[in-house]
C-alpha positions as CSV (number, residue, x, y, z in Angstrom):
1,M,-0.3,0.2,-0.3
2,I,2.7,2.2,1.2
3,A,4.6,1.9,-2.5
4,L,1.7,2.4,-4.3
5,R,1.0,5.8,-3.0
6,Y,4.7,6.2,-3.3
7,E,4.4,5.0,-6.9
8,Q,1.4,7.8,-7.7
9,V,2.9,10.5,-6.3
10,V,6.2,9.9,-7.7
11,V,4.0,9.9,-11.2
12,K,2.0,12.9,-9.9
13,Q,5.9,14.5,-9.3
14,G,6.7,13.6,-12.6
15,A,3.6,14.8,-14.3
16,T,4.0,18.3,-12.7
17,E,7.8,18.6,-14.4
18,H,7.0,18.1,-17.6
19,R,3.6,20.5,-17.0
20,R,6.1,22.8,-16.6
21,A,8.8,22.2,-19.1
22,C,6.2,22.1,-21.1
23,I,5.2,25.4,-19.8
24,D,8.9,26.5,-19.7
25,V,9.7,25.6,-23.9
26,G,6.5,27.7,-25.6
27,R,7.9,30.5,-23.0
28,I,11.0,30.4,-24.6
29,R,9.4,30.1,-28.4
30,L,7.2,33.1,-28.2
31,L,10.0,35.1,-26.5
32,F,11.9,33.6,-29.4
33,C,8.9,34.7,-31.8
34,S,8.8,38.3,-30.5
35,L,12.3,38.9,-30.5
36,W,12.2,37.4,-34.5
37,I,9.6,39.7,-35.1
38,A,11.0,42.6,-34.1
39,V,14.4,42.1,-35.8
40,I,12.2,42.0,-38.8
41,S,10.6,45.0,-38.5
42,S,14.0,46.9,-37.8
43,A,15.4,44.8,-40.5
44,S,12.4,46.1,-42.4
45,A,12.2,49.9,-41.3
46,Q,16.2,49.8,-42.7
47,S,15.5,48.5,-45.5
48,A,12.9,51.0,-46.2
49,C,15.1,53.4,-46.0
50,A,17.9,52.6,-46.9
51,W,19.2,55.4,-49.0
52,Y,22.1,57.3,-49.4
53,L,23.5,60.4,-50.8
54,P,25.3,59.7,-53.7
55,I,28.3,61.8,-53.0
56,N,31.3,61.2,-50.0
57,V,30.8,63.4,-47.1
58,S,30.6,62.6,-43.3
59,N,26.9,61.7,-43.2
60,R,25.3,60.7,-46.8
61,Q,21.9,60.3,-44.6
62,S,22.0,64.7,-44.0
63,W,21.6,67.7,-46.6
64,E,23.6,69.7,-44.2
65,Q,27.1,69.4,-46.2
66,V,25.0,69.2,-50.0
67,R,26.4,71.8,-52.1
68,L,24.2,72.2,-55.7
69,T,25.5,74.0,-59.1
70,K,24.0,77.3,-59.7
71,I,21.2,76.6,-61.6
72,G,21.6,72.5,-60.3
73,E,18.2,73.0,-57.9
74,F,15.0,70.3,-58.9
75,G,12.3,72.0,-60.5
76,L,14.2,75.3,-61.5
77,V,13.1,76.2,-65.2
78,R,16.1,76.1,-67.3
79,K,15.9,78.2,-71.0
80,A,15.6,76.7,-74.6
81,R,18.9,76.6,-76.1
82,P,19.2,74.9,-80.2
83,G,17.9,71.9,-80.7
84,I,16.1,71.7,-76.6
85,P,12.9,73.5,-76.1
86,A,12.5,75.4,-72.5
87,H,12.1,72.6,-69.8
88,Y,12.1,72.5,-65.2
89,H,14.8,70.2,-64.2
90,T,14.3,66.9,-63.1
91,A,17.6,66.3,-60.9
92,T,19.9,67.5,-58.6
93,D,23.1,68.6,-59.4
94,F,25.7,67.8,-56.6
95,M,28.8,69.9,-56.9
96,R,32.2,68.1,-56.0
97,P,32.2,68.3,-51.5
98,G,35.9,68.0,-51.7
99,D,39.0,69.4,-54.2
100,N,39.9,65.8,-55.1
101,Y,40.1,65.9,-58.9
102,E,41.7,62.6,-59.1
103,N,38.8,59.5,-57.6
104,E,36.3,61.6,-55.9
105,P,33.7,58.4,-55.8
106,I,29.6,58.7,-56.8
107,F,28.0,55.7,-55.3
108,P,24.5,54.8,-55.7
109,A,22.0,55.6,-53.2
110,A,20.6,52.4,-52.1
111,A,20.4,48.8,-53.3
112,G,19.8,48.1,-56.8
113,R,20.5,46.6,-59.8
114,V,21.7,48.4,-63.0
115,I,19.5,48.2,-66.1
116,S,21.4,51.2,-68.7
117,Q,24.5,52.6,-69.4
118,R,26.0,55.2,-71.3
119,D,30.1,55.4,-71.0
120,D,30.5,58.5,-73.6
121,G,32.3,61.0,-72.5
122,P,30.6,63.8,-70.9
123,F,27.3,61.8,-70.7
124,A,28.3,58.7,-69.6
125,Q,24.7,57.4,-66.9
126,L,24.0,54.5,-65.6
127,I,20.6,53.8,-64.5
128,V,19.7,52.1,-61.3
129,E,16.7,50.5,-60.5
130,H,15.9,49.7,-57.0
131,V,12.4,47.6,-55.5
132,T,11.6,49.0,-52.0
133,H,10.2,46.7,-48.5
134,D,6.6,47.4,-50.0
135,H,7.6,46.3,-53.2
136,D,6.9,49.4,-55.4
137,T,9.9,50.1,-57.4
138,L,11.9,53.3,-58.4
139,W,14.8,54.1,-61.1
140,T,18.2,56.4,-60.7
141,V,20.2,58.1,-62.4
142,Y,23.9,59.3,-62.5
143,E,24.9,61.8,-65.3
144,H,28.0,63.4,-65.7
145,I,30.3,60.4,-64.4
146,A,33.7,59.1,-64.9
147,D,35.4,55.4,-64.7
148,L,32.4,53.7,-64.5
149,T,33.0,50.7,-61.9
150,V,30.0,48.7,-63.3
151,V,27.9,47.4,-66.8
152,V,24.5,46.2,-67.2
153,G,23.1,43.4,-65.0
154,D,25.4,44.4,-61.9
155,T,23.4,45.0,-58.5
156,V,25.5,48.0,-56.6
157,D,25.5,48.1,-53.2
158,P,25.3,52.3,-51.8
159,F,29.2,51.8,-49.7
160,V,30.7,51.3,-52.9
161,P,31.1,53.6,-55.4
162,I,29.5,53.2,-58.9
163,G,32.3,56.4,-61.4
164,R,33.6,58.7,-59.8
165,F,33.6,62.8,-61.0
166,M,35.8,63.8,-63.7
167,T,39.8,64.5,-63.1
168,K,40.4,68.2,-64.3
169,K,41.7,67.1,-67.8
170,E,38.8,65.5,-68.0
171,L,36.7,68.9,-67.5
172,S,39.4,70.7,-69.6
173,K,38.2,68.5,-72.4
174,Y,34.7,68.4,-71.7
175,G,34.0,71.2,-70.2
176,W,33.5,72.5,-66.6
177,Q,30.2,72.8,-66.4
178,F,30.1,68.6,-66.0
179,D,31.4,69.4,-62.4
180,H,29.0,67.7,-60.9
181,V,26.9,64.4,-60.8
182,H,23.0,64.7,-62.3
183,F,21.0,62.8,-59.8
184,E,17.0,62.4,-60.3
185,I,14.5,59.7,-59.0
186,M,11.7,58.4,-61.3
187,K,8.9,57.4,-60.6
188,H,8.2,55.9,-63.7
189,R,10.1,52.8,-66.2
190,P,12.2,54.7,-67.7
191,R,11.7,54.2,-71.7
192,P,13.1,51.3,-74.0
193,L,16.3,52.1,-76.1
194,Q,17.3,50.5,-79.0
195,P,21.2,49.4,-78.8
196,T,23.8,51.8,-81.1
197,K,27.1,50.8,-81.0
198,K,28.7,53.9,-80.1
199,T,26.3,52.8,-76.5
200,P,25.2,49.2,-76.8
201,M,24.3,49.6,-72.9
202,R,22.3,52.2,-73.3
203,L,18.6,50.1,-72.7
204,F,17.3,52.6,-71.5
205,K,16.4,56.6,-71.7
206,V,15.2,59.1,-69.2
207,Y,12.3,61.7,-69.0
208,N,15.3,64.6,-68.1
209,L,14.2,66.6,-71.3
210,E,10.4,66.1,-71.7
211,C,8.8,67.5,-68.7
212,Y,7.8,70.8,-70.2
213,T,4.8,71.2,-67.4
214,K,4.9,70.9,-63.6
215,A,3.0,68.6,-64.1
216,E,4.9,66.4,-66.0
217,L,7.5,67.0,-63.7
218,E,5.4,65.7,-60.9
219,K,4.5,62.1,-62.7
220,Y,8.0,61.2,-63.4
221,Y,10.0,62.0,-61.0
222,Y,10.6,63.2,-57.0
223,A,11.9,65.7,-55.6
224,P,15.5,63.7,-54.1
225,H,15.8,66.4,-51.5
226,E,12.5,65.5,-50.2
227,F,12.9,61.9,-51.7
228,F,16.0,61.5,-49.1
229,Q,14.7,64.1,-46.0
230,A,11.4,61.5,-46.2
231,C,13.1,58.6,-45.9
232,W,15.3,59.9,-43.0
233,N,12.6,60.8,-40.8
234,M,11.1,57.6,-41.0
235,A,14.1,56.0,-40.1
236,S,14.5,58.7,-36.9
237,R,10.8,57.3,-35.8
């Protein structure tokens, strides 16, 4: 009789310990899931705002050190010139951030993939396609750049240069008006182009000379300063 009661006590103790173990495992799983959700949410927030200035300043997520050319502000009306009617400026023209005329780097503004490349002197251009965390697609454009380090199909990293500003020798050859990087953020996919022998990897055309009204400008482009600031504000919350 005593032995039977002892066995019942042992069984009850074992069942209690098993339940406690199950509860502990459940708590650990819940904690792990909560931590995992937090990590995913944080990563999503960072990817949503992982946008950086394309120039080499100490803080690429701040506008404080940005200098623009005299006519480089987004949305300015550019006067008509031979063969080109008056139009709205679709880009922000970033000046060289310092006095490095040898290898001043230009970076992609975010992770993405190169879809078009033009490497023909002062009008050299890259178009990069980006997919945001909420699956929206947009495109950034970099023009007047030299010594391209990527080609069509390459993925880009915002911390790895895609090219550089022109050297003094190149600017003396092509003109000092190209001493900046012309940077655009497009809402719409650029127009397909038929490649040529001169520009075999130029597969798309942008809308930079086609925005004759503010409505057209706002249809095709984001204002870079406003776009960056919105992303940075979101990241700081």
